[in-house]
N, C-alpha and C positions, 0 to 999 in steps of 0.2 A: 315980430314976436320973439321972445327970449327962449333960448334953449340951454339946458343944463345937462351935464353928464356926471353920473355918480357911479364909478366903476363901469359895469356893463349896462347900466340903466340910463336911458335917455328920457329927459323930461322936457317937453316942448309946450310953451304957453300957446293957448288957443283962445278963440273968442267966447265959446260957450260949450256947455255939455251937450252931447247928442241927446235927442229926445227919448230914445229907448234905453237910457242908462239906469241901471239898478244899483242902489247903495249896497256896499259891502260892510260886514260887521267888524272889519279890521283895517289897519293902515299899512299893511305889508305890501311893498311894491314888487319885491322879488326875493325869493329864497336863494341863498348861496348853496351850490351843489357840493362844494368841497369842504367848507368850514361849518356849515349849518347856520351861519350868521345871516341876517336878513337886512335888506335895504328897506327902511321903514320911515314913517313920518312921526315926528314928535314936536311938541306934546300932542296927545290925541284929541284934545278938545277944539283945536283950531283948524281941523281939516276933515274931509270926508272923501272916501275912495269909492269909485263907481266902476261897473263893468257894463259894456254894451257889445253888440255884435261887431262894432268897430274897434274894440280893444278896451284898455284900462285907462281910466281918467281920474284925475285928482282935483278937488276943489279946495283951495286954501282960503279960509274964511277969517283968519286973524293974523295979526303981526306976530313975529317971533316963532314961526313954524319952520322947521328944517327937515331935510332928509338926512338920516343918520345910518351908520354902519360901523361896526367895530374896526374895520380895516381902512376906512376912508375918512377924510375930513368932513365935518358937518357942512351942509350947503343950505343956507337960509333961502327960503322961497317967498317972494312977495305975494300978496293976495291976488287971486285969479284962478283960472281954470287951466289945467294942463293935461296933455295926452302923455301916457307913460308906456314905454316899450323897452325891450331888451335888445342890445346890439346883437347882430347875427354875424356869424363867421362864414366865409365862402370857401369851399374847396370844390374841385371839379367833380368829386364823388357825391357830395351832399352839402346842404346848407344846415348849419347847426348854430345853436345859441352859444355865445362866448361864455366860457367858464371864468368866473371872477374869483 
C-alpha cells in the first residue's frame, strides 16, 4: 500500500474504511499550530473525510484530488481509501505532535 507524507501529516493507503466511520463536513486533515494554515484536500467534490474510533480516514472518489497546504508542494492522491495521522515527536519527558 502507498504512503504519502505532507509536512507532519502521514497518509497511508488502506483497503477499506472502518465500519464505524462517520462522515465529517470538511476536508481539513490537520490545522497548523504556528501559521494557522491547514493541510486540506482539494477540490472538495472528489473526496470525503471520516472519523472513527481508529482515527481519521480519507476516501478519494475522483481523479485530480490533491492534499494542499500553503507551505508544501501539492500531493496528488489516486482514488482509494487512506488512513491519516500526524507524525509524533518523542522525548524522554513526553510524546508530542510535531509542529509543522
